[in-house]
PAVOZA-680673 format. One record per residue (C-alpha): residue in three letters; x, y, z. Coordinates in Angstrom, 1 decimal. Example, Ala and Ser with C-alpha at 12.3 -4.5 7.8 and 13.67 -1.06 7.14 Angstrom:
res|x|y|z
Ala|12.3|-4.5|7.8
Ser|13.7|-1.1|7.1
***
This chain:
res|x|y|z
Met|-30.4|-20.3|-63.5
Ala|-28.0|-23.1|-62.7
Met|-24.4|-22.2|-63.6
Lys|-22.6|-25.4|-64.6
Thr|-20.3|-24.6|-67.5
Val|-17.6|-21.9|-67.5
Ala|-15.8|-20.6|-70.6
Leu|-12.4|-19.5|-69.4
Leu|-10.8|-16.7|-71.5
His|-7.8|-17.1|-71.5
Pro|-5.9|-19.7|-69.4
Gly|-2.6|-18.1|-68.4
Glu|-1.0|-18.9|-65.1
Met|-3.9|-17.4|-63.1
Gly|-6.7|-18.4|-65.4
Ser|-5.6|-22.1|-65.7
Ala|-5.3|-22.3|-61.9
Ile|-8.8|-20.9|-61.5
Gly|-10.1|-23.3|-64.1
Ala|-8.6|-26.2|-62.2
Cys|-10.3|-25.0|-59.1
Leu|-13.7|-24.9|-60.8
Gly|-13.1|-28.2|-62.5
Gly|-12.4|-29.7|-59.1
Leu|-15.8|-28.6|-57.9
Gly|-17.4|-30.6|-60.7
Leu|-18.1|-27.7|-63.2
Arg|-17.4|-28.1|-66.9
Val|-14.6|-25.7|-67.8
Val|-14.1|-25.0|-71.5
Trp|-11.8|-22.8|-73.5
Ala|-10.9|-22.0|-77.1
Ser|-7.4|-22.8|-78.3
Ala|-7.6|-21.1|-81.7
Gly|-4.8|-18.5|-81.9
Arg|-3.4|-19.5|-78.5
Ser|0.3|-20.3|-77.9
Ala|1.7|-23.7|-77.2
Ala|2.4|-22.6|-73.6
Thr|-1.2|-21.7|-73.1
Arg|-2.3|-25.0|-74.6
Ser|0.0|-26.9|-72.2
Arg|-1.3|-25.0|-69.2
Ala|-4.9|-25.6|-70.2
Asn|-4.3|-29.4|-70.7
Ala|-2.5|-29.7|-67.4
Ala|-5.5|-27.9|-65.7
Gly|-7.9|-30.4|-67.2
Leu|-9.8|-27.8|-69.3
Glu|-11.9|-28.9|-72.2
Asp|-10.8|-27.4|-75.6
Leu|-13.6|-26.5|-77.9
Gly|-11.4|-25.0|-80.5
Val|-13.0|-21.7|-81.3
Leu|-14.6|-19.0|-79.2
Glu|-18.0|-19.3|-80.7
Arg|-18.3|-23.0|-79.7
Ala|-17.1|-22.3|-76.1
Leu|-19.6|-19.5|-75.7
Gly|-22.4|-21.6|-77.1
Val|-22.2|-24.1|-74.2
Ala|-21.3|-21.6|-71.4
Asp|-23.4|-20.3|-68.6
Ile|-20.5|-18.1|-67.4
Val|-17.7|-16.4|-69.2
Leu|-14.7|-15.7|-67.0
Ser|-12.3|-13.2|-68.5
Val|-8.7|-13.4|-67.1
Cys|-6.3|-11.7|-69.5
Pro|-3.7|-8.9|-69.6
Pro|-5.4|-5.6|-68.7
His|-4.9|-4.0|-72.1
Gly|-6.9|-6.7|-73.8
Ala|-9.9|-6.8|-71.4
Leu|-12.2|-4.4|-73.4
Ala|-11.4|-6.0|-76.8
Leu|-12.2|-9.4|-75.4
Ala|-15.5|-8.2|-74.0
Arg|-16.4|-6.7|-77.4
Glu|-15.5|-10.0|-79.1
Val|-17.7|-12.0|-76.7
Ala|-20.6|-9.5|-77.1
Gly|-20.2|-9.7|-80.8
His|-21.1|-13.4|-80.6
Gly|-24.3|-12.6|-78.7
Phe|-23.4|-14.2|-75.4
Ser|-26.2|-13.7|-73.0
Gly|-25.1|-15.6|-69.9
Val|-23.0|-14.2|-66.9
Tyr|-19.9|-12.3|-67.9
Ile|-17.3|-12.0|-65.2
Asp|-14.4|-9.6|-65.8
Ala|-11.6|-10.5|-63.4
Asn|-8.9|-8.3|-64.9
Ala|-6.7|-5.7|-63.2
Ile|-8.5|-2.7|-64.7
Ser|-9.9|0.6|-63.4
Pro|-13.5|1.0|-62.3
Ala|-14.2|3.2|-65.3
Thr|-12.9|0.5|-67.7
Val|-15.0|-2.1|-65.9
Arg|-18.1|0.0|-66.3
Thr|-17.4|0.4|-70.0
Ile|-17.1|-3.4|-70.3
Gly|-20.3|-3.8|-68.4
Arg|-22.2|-1.7|-70.8
Val|-20.7|-3.6|-73.8
Val|-21.7|-7.1|-72.5
Glu|-25.1|-5.9|-71.2
Ala|-25.9|-4.5|-74.6
Ala|-25.7|-8.1|-75.8
Glu|-28.1|-9.0|-73.0
Ala|-25.5|-10.7|-70.8
Thr|-25.4|-10.2|-67.0
Phe|-22.2|-8.4|-65.9
Val|-20.2|-9.2|-62.7
Asp|-17.1|-7.3|-61.8
Gly|-14.2|-9.3|-60.2
Gly|-10.9|-8.4|-58.6
Ile|-8.4|-11.2|-57.9
Ile|-5.9|-10.7|-55.0
Gly|-3.2|-13.2|-54.3
Pro|-1.2|-15.8|-56.4
Pro|-2.7|-18.4|-58.6
Pro|-4.8|-20.7|-56.4
Ile|-3.0|-24.0|-56.7
Pro|-3.3|-26.7|-54.1
Gly|-2.0|-25.5|-50.8
Val|-2.4|-21.8|-51.8
Ser|-5.5|-19.8|-51.4
Ser|-6.4|-16.4|-53.0
Arg|-9.4|-14.2|-53.1
Ile|-11.7|-12.9|-55.8
Tyr|-13.8|-10.0|-54.8
Leu|-17.1|-9.7|-56.7
Ser|-19.5|-6.8|-57.2
Gly|-22.6|-6.3|-59.3
Gly|-26.1|-7.7|-59.5
Arg|-25.3|-11.4|-59.3
Ala|-22.1|-11.2|-57.2
Arg|-23.5|-13.5|-54.5
Asp|-24.7|-16.1|-57.0
Val|-21.3|-16.1|-58.6
Ala|-19.6|-16.3|-55.3
Ala|-21.5|-19.5|-54.5
Val|-20.1|-21.1|-57.7
Phe|-16.6|-20.8|-56.1
Ala|-17.6|-22.2|-52.7
Gly|-15.2|-24.9|-51.5
Ser|-12.4|-24.1|-53.9
Asn|-8.9|-22.6|-53.3
Leu|-10.2|-19.3|-54.6
Glu|-12.3|-17.7|-51.9
Ala|-15.1|-15.6|-53.5
Ile|-16.1|-12.5|-51.5
Pro|-19.2|-10.5|-52.7
Leu|-19.2|-6.8|-52.1
Glu|-22.2|-4.7|-51.6
Gly|-21.3|-2.1|-54.2
Ala|-22.2|-2.0|-57.9
Ala|-20.0|-3.2|-60.7
Gly|-16.7|-1.3|-60.3
Ala|-16.4|-1.8|-56.6
Ala|-14.3|-5.1|-56.9
Ser|-12.0|-3.5|-59.4
Ala|-11.6|-0.4|-57.2
Leu|-10.5|-2.6|-54.3
Lys|-8.1|-4.4|-56.6
Ala|-6.7|-1.1|-57.8
Cys|-6.2|0.2|-54.3
Tyr|-4.5|-3.0|-53.2
Ala|-2.2|-3.2|-56.3
Ala|-1.4|0.6|-56.1
Trp|0.5|-0.2|-52.9
Ser|1.9|-3.6|-53.6
Lys|3.1|-3.0|-57.1
Gly|3.7|0.7|-56.7
Ala|5.9|0.2|-53.7
Thr|7.8|-2.5|-55.5
Ala|8.4|-0.3|-58.5
Leu|9.5|2.5|-56.2
Leu|12.0|0.3|-54.4
Ala|13.4|-1.0|-57.7
Ala|13.9|2.6|-58.8
Ile|15.6|3.4|-55.5
Arg|17.9|0.4|-55.9
Ala|18.8|1.6|-59.4
Leu|19.6|5.1|-58.2
Ala|21.8|3.7|-55.4
Thr|23.6|1.5|-57.9
His|24.1|4.5|-60.2
Glu|25.6|6.6|-57.3
Gly|27.7|3.8|-55.9
Val|25.9|3.6|-52.5
Glu|23.9|0.4|-53.0
Ala|25.9|-1.6|-50.4
Ala|25.6|1.1|-47.9
Leu|21.9|1.5|-48.5
Leu|21.3|-2.3|-48.1
Glu|23.2|-2.2|-44.8
Glu|21.1|0.7|-43.5
Trp|17.9|-1.0|-44.6
Lys|19.0|-4.2|-42.7
Arg|19.4|-2.1|-39.6
Ser|16.4|0.2|-39.7
Gln|13.9|-1.5|-42.1
Pro|15.0|-5.1|-42.4
Glu|12.0|-6.1|-44.7
Leu|13.1|-3.8|-47.5
Pro|16.1|-5.6|-49.0
Lys|14.1|-8.7|-49.7
Arg|11.1|-6.8|-50.9
Ser|13.2|-4.8|-53.3
Glu|14.3|-8.1|-54.9
Val|10.7|-8.9|-55.9
Val|11.1|-7.1|-59.2
Thr|13.9|-9.5|-60.2
Ala|11.8|-12.6|-59.3
Gln|8.8|-11.3|-61.1
Ala|10.7|-10.0|-64.2
Arg|9.3|-12.6|-66.6
Lys|5.7|-11.4|-66.1
Ala|6.3|-7.7|-65.1
Trp|5.3|-6.6|-68.6
Arg|1.7|-7.2|-67.4
Trp|2.2|-4.5|-64.8
Ile|2.5|-1.7|-67.4
Gly|-1.2|-1.9|-68.3
Glu|-2.2|-2.5|-64.7
Met|-0.3|0.6|-63.5
Glu|-1.9|2.7|-66.3
Glu|-5.3|1.5|-65.1
Ile|-4.4|2.3|-61.5
Ala|-3.3|5.8|-62.6
Ala|-6.6|6.3|-64.4
Ser|-8.4|5.2|-61.3
Phe|-6.7|7.9|-59.2
Glu|-7.2|10.6|-61.9
Ala|-10.9|9.8|-62.2
Ala|-11.2|10.4|-58.4
Gly|-9.5|13.8|-58.8
Leu|-6.3|12.4|-57.3
Pro|-2.8|12.6|-58.8
Gly|-2.1|9.6|-61.0
Gly|1.6|10.1|-61.3
Arg|1.5|10.6|-65.1
Arg|3.0|13.7|-66.7
Lys|1.0|14.8|-69.7
Thr|1.8|16.9|-72.8
Ala|-0.4|19.7|-74.0
Ser|-2.5|17.2|-75.9
Gly|-3.0|15.2|-72.6
Val|-1.0|12.3|-73.8
Arg|2.2|11.3|-72.1
Arg|5.0|10.8|-74.6
Lys|8.7|10.1|-74.5
Ser|11.3|11.5|-76.9
Ser|13.5|9.1|-78.8
Lys|16.4|10.2|-76.7
Gln|14.5|9.4|-73.5
Arg|13.6|6.0|-74.9
Glu|17.2|5.3|-75.7
Glu|18.3|6.4|-72.2
Gln|15.6|4.2|-70.6
Ala|16.7|1.2|-72.7
His|20.3|1.8|-71.7
Ser|19.4|2.2|-68.0
Thr|17.3|-1.0|-68.2
Thr|20.4|-3.0|-69.1
Arg|22.7|-1.1|-66.8
Phe|20.7|-1.2|-63.5
Lys|20.5|-4.8|-62.5
Phe|20.3|-6.3|-59.1
Gly|19.2|-9.5|-57.4
Thr|21.0|-12.8|-57.1
Ala|19.8|-14.1|-60.5
Ala|20.7|-10.9|-62.3
Leu|24.2|-10.8|-60.7
Lys|24.9|-14.4|-61.7
Arg|23.8|-13.6|-65.3
Asp|26.0|-10.6|-65.5
Ala|29.0|-12.5|-64.0
Ala|28.6|-15.3|-66.6
Lys|28.3|-12.7|-69.4
Arg|31.5|-11.0|-68.2
Leu|33.3|-14.3|-68.0
Arg|32.4|-15.3|-71.5
Ser|33.6|-11.9|-72.7
Leu|36.9|-12.3|-71.0
Lys|37.4|-15.7|-72.6
Arg|36.7|-14.3|-76.0
Asp|39.3|-11.6|-75.5
***
């Protein structure tokens, strides 16, 4: 089956960049703007995506559905697509656990679609920047061929659906997990009044760490997406019999008391670092002094 039309769900920063890549290859890339934000519409228009308004119309012309959304929405989106009876190739390219991927696979295959698992590594593939999408499942090689010649290098894996997401989970467990740990260390150092000394020691013994610990500041506007991804990574570890880093209650669900949530909210505003954060705090203090 020739694959010439892709329904992209939903074009955020990553999705719109991938859509532009595919459009540049001559594929028809469609999307559904119903219920989407003005920012999403703007990105889709800039990427040259064709708006068909509602999901049903987009699915009706598509050979491929490419799901690129926040991790917590991946399963619901697959169910919505399956509910419309889509029977083409469904690619889930979200940062989710192998177990979640297999559940999604069963959902879309029950609607007679072909399922391919995808894991994206790297930034949005804009001109001059290349990233990778690893693919696994029955038609992984066929789908990889669709991306040939674009800024998004498609790499098929030999494993079944779940392998691509497992690779993504392993990669992100280090890249995002290490960043989160460094941010927490910086917060502790600030709390104890030794941040300057820590940064000086890092510069001497591990010079890459000061800059790396600033990543959380630069990525703050989209770090909310990491919550769902880190939960999926934890689930991946736990499914393999490894510690996932989550403390559970007797019911098996991790919960925080209202006091813990208040303390966390307080610490979030208290522990700030990075050039941009320091500038914002300085400006805020200056405004406060002027009012006084």
